[in-house]
C-alpha positions in Angstrom: 11.5 2.1 4.9 8.4 3.4 6.6 8.4 3.3 10.4 5.7 1.7 12.4 3.8 3.0 15.4 1.3 0.7 17.2 1.6 -1.8 14.4 0.7 0.7 11.7 3.0 2.6 9.3 3.6 6.2 10.0 1.4 8.5 7.8 4.3 10.9 7.1 6.6 8.1 6.0 3.9 6.6 3.7 3.4 10.1 2.1 7.1 10.4 1.6 7.3 6.9 0.0 4.4 7.8 -2.3 6.0 11.1 -3.3 9.3 9.3 -4.1 7.4 6.8 -6.2 5.7 9.5 -8.3 9.0 11.5 -8.5 10.6 8.3 -10.0 7.8 8.1 -12.6 8.3 11.8 -13.5 12.0 11.3 -14.0 11.3 8.3 -16.3 9.0 10.4 -18.4 11.6 13.1 -18.5 14.3 10.7 -19.7 11.9 9.4 -22.4 11.5 13.0 -23.6 15.3 13.2 -23.9 15.2 10.4 -26.5 13.1 12.7 -28.7 15.6 15.5 -28.1 18.5 13.2 -29.1 16.7 12.3 -32.3 16.2 15.9 -33.1 19.9 16.6 -32.6 20.7 13.8 -35.0 18.3 15.3 -37.6 20.0 18.8 -37.2 23.4 17.3 -37.7 22.3 15.3 -40.8 20.6 18.5 -42.2 23.8 20.5 -41.7 26.0 17.8 -43.2 23.7 17.4 -46.3 23.7 21.2 -46.8 20.0 21.6 -46.1 20.5 23.6 -42.9 20.6 27.4 -43.7 23.0 28.6 -41.2 26.6 28.4 -39.9 28.0 25.6 -37.8 27.7 27.9 -34.7 24.0 28.4 -35.4 23.6 24.6 -35.8 25.4 24.0 -32.5 23.3 26.7 -30.8 20.2 24.4 -31.2 21.9 21.6 -29.4 23.3 23.9 -26.8 19.9 25.5 -26.0 18.3 22.1 -25.9 20.9 20.6 -23.6 21.0 23.6 -21.2 17.2 23.9 -20.9 16.9 20.1 -20.2 19.7 20.3 -17.6 17.6 23.0 -15.8 14.6 20.7 -15.7 16.7 17.8 -14.5 18.1 20.0 -11.7 14.6 20.9 -10.7 13.6 17.2 -10.6 16.7 16.1 -8.8 16.4 18.8 -6.1 12.7 18.1 -5.6 12.0 21.7 -6.2 9.3 20.7 -8.7 7.2 19.4 -5.8 6.5 23.0 -4.7 4.7 23.6 -8.0 1.1 23.0 -8.7 2.1 20.7 -11.6 5.1 18.7 -10.2 5.6 17.0 -13.6 6.2 20.5 -15.2 4.5 19.1 -18.3 3.2 22.6 -19.4 6.7 24.2 -19.0 8.5 21.3 -20.9 6.1 21.5 -23.8 6.3 25.3 -24.0 10.1 25.2 -24.1 10.1 22.4 -26.7 7.7 24.5 -28.9 10.0 27.5 -28.7 13.1 25.4 -29.5 11.5 23.7 -32.5 10.3 27.1 -33.9 13.9 28.3 -33.6 15.0 25.2 -35.6 12.4 25.7 -38.3 13.7 29.2 -38.9 16.9 27.6 -40.5 15.4 24.3 -41.8 14.9 25.6 -45.3 13.3 23.0 -47.6 13.0 20.5 -44.7 10.6 22.7 -42.9 7.5 21.0 -44.3 8.7 17.7 -42.9 9.8 19.0 -39.6 6.6 20.9 -38.6 5.2 17.5 -37.5 7.6 17.7 -34.6 5.0 20.1 -33.1 2.5 17.2 -33.0 5.1 14.9 -31.5 5.7 17.4 -28.7 2.0 17.6 -27.9 1.9 13.8 -27.6 4.2 14.1 -24.6 1.3 15.7 -22.6 -1.5 13.5 -23.9 -2.1 11.9 -20.5 -1.3 14.9 -18.4 -2.9 17.9 -20.0 -6.5 19.0 -19.7 -8.4 19.9 -22.9 -7.9 23.6 -22.1 -4.1 23.1 -21.7 -3.9 21.1 -24.9 -5.7 23.8 -26.9 -3.4 26.5 -25.3 -0.3 24.7 -26.4 -1.7 24.0 -29.8 -2.5 27.7 -30.1 1.1 28.5 -29.0 2.6 26.2 -31.7 0.4 27.8 -34.4 1.2 31.3 -33.2 5.0 30.6 -33.2 4.9 29.1 -36.6 2.6 31.8 -37.9 5.0 34.5 -36.5 7.9 32.7 -38.1 6.4 32.7 -41.6 5.2 36.3 -41.2 8.6 37.6 -40.2 10.2 35.7 -43.1 7.7 37.1 -45.6 8.2 40.7 -44.6 11.8 40.9 -43.5 13.8 38.3 -45.6 15.3 39.3 -48.9 14.3 36.0 -50.6 11.5 34.5 -48.6 9.9 31.2 -49.3 6.5 31.1 -51.1 4.0 32.7 -48.7 1.3 30.4 -50.2 3.4 27.4 -49.4 3.9 28.7 -45.8 0.2 29.2 -45.4 -0.6 25.7 -46.6 2.0 24.3 -44.1 0.4 26.3 -41.4 -3.0 25.1 -42.4 -1.8 21.4 -42.4 -0.3 21.9 -39.0 -3.5 23.4 -37.7 -5.5 20.5 -39.0 -3.2 18.0 -37.3 -3.2 19.8 -34.0 -7.0 20.2 -34.0 -7.3 16.4 -34.7 -4.7 15.6 -32.1 -6.5 17.8 -29.5 -9.8 16.0 -30.1 -8.0 12.6 -29.8 -6.2 13.7 -26.7 -9.4 14.9 -25.1 -11.1 11.6 -25.8 -8.1 9.6 -24.5 -8.0 11.7 -21.3 -11.8 11.3 -20.7 -11.4 7.6 -21.3 -8.5 7.5 -18.9 -10.5 9.4 -16.2 -13.5 7.0 -16.7 -11.1 4.0 -16.3 -9.5 5.6 -13.2 -13.0 6.2 -11.7 -14.0 2.6 -12.4 -10.6 1.4 -10.9 -11.3 3.5 -7.8 -14.8 2.1 -7.5 -13.5 -1.4 -8.0 -10.8 -0.8 -5.4 -13.4 0.5 -2.9 -15.5 -2.6 -3.5 -12.4 -4.8 -3.0 -11.6 -3.0 0.3 -15.2 -3.6 1.4 -15.0 -7.3 0.5 -11.7 -7.6 2.3 -13.3 -6.0 5.4 -16.2 -8.3 5.2 -13.9 -11.3 4.7 -12.0 -10.2 7.8 -15.2 -9.9 9.8 -16.2 -13.4 8.7 -12.8 -14.7 9.5 -13.0 -13.1 12.9 -16.5 -14.5 13.5 -15.2 -18.0 12.5 -12.2 -17.9 14.8 -13.3 -15.7 17.8 -15.7 -16.3 20.6 -18.2 -13.4 20.5 -18.7 -13.1 24.3 -15.1 -13.0 25.5 -13.2 -12.0 22.3 -10.8 -14.9 22.8 -10.1 -17.5 20.2 -12.6 -20.2 19.9 -12.1 -24.0 20.0 -11.8 -24.3 16.2 -9.1 -21.7 16.0 -7.2 -23.1 18.9 -7.1 -26.6 17.4 -5.9 -25.2 14.1 -3.3 -22.9 15.7 -2.0 -25.7 18.0 -1.5 -28.0 15.1 0.2 -25.3 13.1 2.6 -24.7 16.0 3.3 -28.4 16.3 4.5 -28.5 12.7 7.0 -25.7 13.5 8.4 -27.4 16.7 12.0 -28.6 16.8 12.6 -32.1 18.2 13.9 -30.6 21.5 11.0 -28.3 22.0 7.7 -28.9 23.8 4.4 -27.0 24.2 2.5 -26.6 27.4 -1.3 -27.0 27.5 -3.5 -26.0 30.4 -7.2 -26.9 30.5 -9.0 -24.4 32.8 -12.5 -24.7 34.2 -14.2 -22.0 36.4 -15.2 -23.5 39.7 -19.0 -23.6 40.6 -19.8 -21.5 37.6 -23.3 -23.0 37.3 -24.0 -21.8 40.9 -23.1 -18.2 39.8 -25.6 -18.5 36.9 -28.3 -19.9 39.2 -27.8 -17.4 42.1 -27.0 -14.2 40.3 -28.2 -14.7 36.7 -26.6 -15.4 33.3 -25.6 -11.7 32.9 -23.4 -12.1 36.0 -22.0 -15.3 34.6 -21.2 -13.5 31.3 -19.4 -10.8 33.1 -17.3 -13.3 35.0 -16.4 -15.0 31.7 -15.4 -11.6 30.2 -13.5 -10.7 33.3 -11.5 -13.9 33.1 -10.7 -13.2 29.5 -9.5 -9.7 30.1 -7.4 -10.9 33.0 -5.9 -13.7 30.9 -5.0 -11.3 28.1 -3.3 -8.9 30.5 -1.4 -11.6 32.4 -0.2 -13.8 29.5 2.5 -13.0 26.9 1.6 -11.8 23.4 2.5 -15.1 21.8 0.7 -17.3 24.3 -2.7 -18.5 23.1 -5.8 -18.5 25.3 -9.1 -19.7 23.9 -12.6 -20.4 25.2 -13.0 -24.2 24.8 -16.7 -24.2 25.6 -19.0 -23.0 28.4 -16.9 -22.1 31.4 -13.9 -24.0 30.1 -10.8 -22.4 28.6 -7.6 -23.7 27.2 -4.1 -22.2 27.3 -1.1 -23.0 25.0 2.4 -21.9 25.9 5.3 -22.3 23.4 8.6 -23.9 24.2 8.0 -24.3 27.9 8.6 -26.7 30.8 6.1 -28.1 33.3 7.5 -25.7 35.9 7.1 -22.6 33.7 3.6 -23.7 32.7 2.7 -24.3 36.4 4.0 -20.9 37.4 2.1 -19.1 34.6 -1.2 -20.9 35.5 -0.7 -20.2 39.2 -0.1 -16.5 38.6 -3.3 -16.3 36.6 -5.2 -18.4 39.2 -4.2 -16.2 42.1 -5.1 -13.0 40.3 -8.4 -14.3 39.3 -9.2 -15.4 42.9 -8.4 -11.8 44.0 -10.5 -10.2 41.3 -13.8 -8.6 42.2 -17.0 -8.3 40.1 -19.6 -5.6 40.4 -22.4 -8.1 39.7 -21.4 -10.3 42.6 -21.9 -9.6 46.3 -19.0 -8.3 48.4 -16.8 -11.1 49.5 -17.8 -13.4 46.7 -14.8 -14.4 44.5 -14.4 -16.7 41.6 -11.8 -19.4 41.2 -10.7 -21.9 38.7 -9.1 -25.3 38.5 -6.6 -26.3 35.8 -5.1 -29.5 34.4 -1.6 -29.2 32.8 0.1 -31.4 30.2 3.1 -31.2 27.9 3.0 -31.7 24.2 6.0 -33.2 22.3 6.4 -32.9 18.5 5.5 -36.5 18.0 2.5 -36.4 20.3 -1.2 -36.4 19.3 -3.0 -33.2 20.2 -6.2 -34.9 21.1 -4.4 -37.3 23.5 -2.6 -34.4 25.1 -5.9 -32.6 25.6 -7.3 -35.7 27.2 -4.3 -35.9 29.5 -4.9 -32.3 30.5 -8.6 -33.1 31.1 -7.6 -36.0 33.4 -5.3 -33.6 35.4 -8.2 -31.1 35.6 -10.5 -33.9 37.0 -7.8 -34.5 39.6 -7.7 -30.8 40.5 -11.5 -30.8 40.9 -11.5 -33.9 43.1 -8.6 -32.4 45.2 -10.7 -29.4 46.4 -10.7 -27.1 43.3 -8.9 -23.7 43.1 -5.7 -25.4 42.2 -3.8 -26.8 39.2 -2.5 -30.3 38.7 -0.3 -31.7 36.0 -0.8 -35.0 34.2 1.0 -37.9 35.8 1.1 -41.0 33.6 1.3 -43.2 36.7 -1.9 -41.6 38.1 -3.6 -42.1 34.7 
């Protein structure tokens, strides 16, 4: 499995995974080609048993032996990943060239079956219909015609009782016509495949763009643009989602936080200073809280904190730690010696509780903290309410 660094998969591991995927596809194509070789072996055996093969049993077995040995070499190259060093890792050109030479060797002893078996050349070319360029396809077609032409020429001049040379030329002509037609069809299929691939890539790029835009819209819908924290809408949704996942013995902690005398900061030092104070609190909160704690801007200078599976003591310690650090924080836009503070109201949320009621309880505790002198946190006491 790919490793992850900073939440993203390692590039090298992704490349290895992609290479392994393509190598698996190449092996599948190779095994499919072996089915054609197996059919050819069966045809050779049937031709020999029926007396149509013009050679000894050892010659007949040599076709099978050469076929098996050459394919074992290709298999070893695939299995050792040595093919990945080549410009064409699929080795399509090499496999087709070897198959053309092997079928030419077979046709030399095919006798009257030669006219039927020459179409195996075309079957070999189909193997590369999605991989070969037009130039490669024409080269292999030329190789097949050259091999078959050399075979009938050698037979005509060197065999004591050669087949009809006219018949051989007609077979060569028929083969040439088939290969030319197949080359044109293969070129069209390849061009069509390239166009489809181009359209697929364009569509994929559009989909990536749409996903990015949807992500931006989702971010805008759930994030406060000034502080980068979650907004009120996202907090309510996430809090309710976490409530559905709570076990009966668990409880969530909610803290409603309000910056003290924030209106005075805006009036005395300007809204830009107020914005920097809000941003500074957000940065401090992100640095102080745990990753799974949720802090959101609830509106204006009010924030809300959600802690999972906590107690009132743990919630109070967390808020106090944040309050003390915020009281010690300095801001460039504020005069020296001027510090900001906040007050907080705490409440616990049980699985059966209503979220709005719990927020109202935290708001009452916040009101108590404000009335008690500010720069402090209070928890909701039902008797006080």
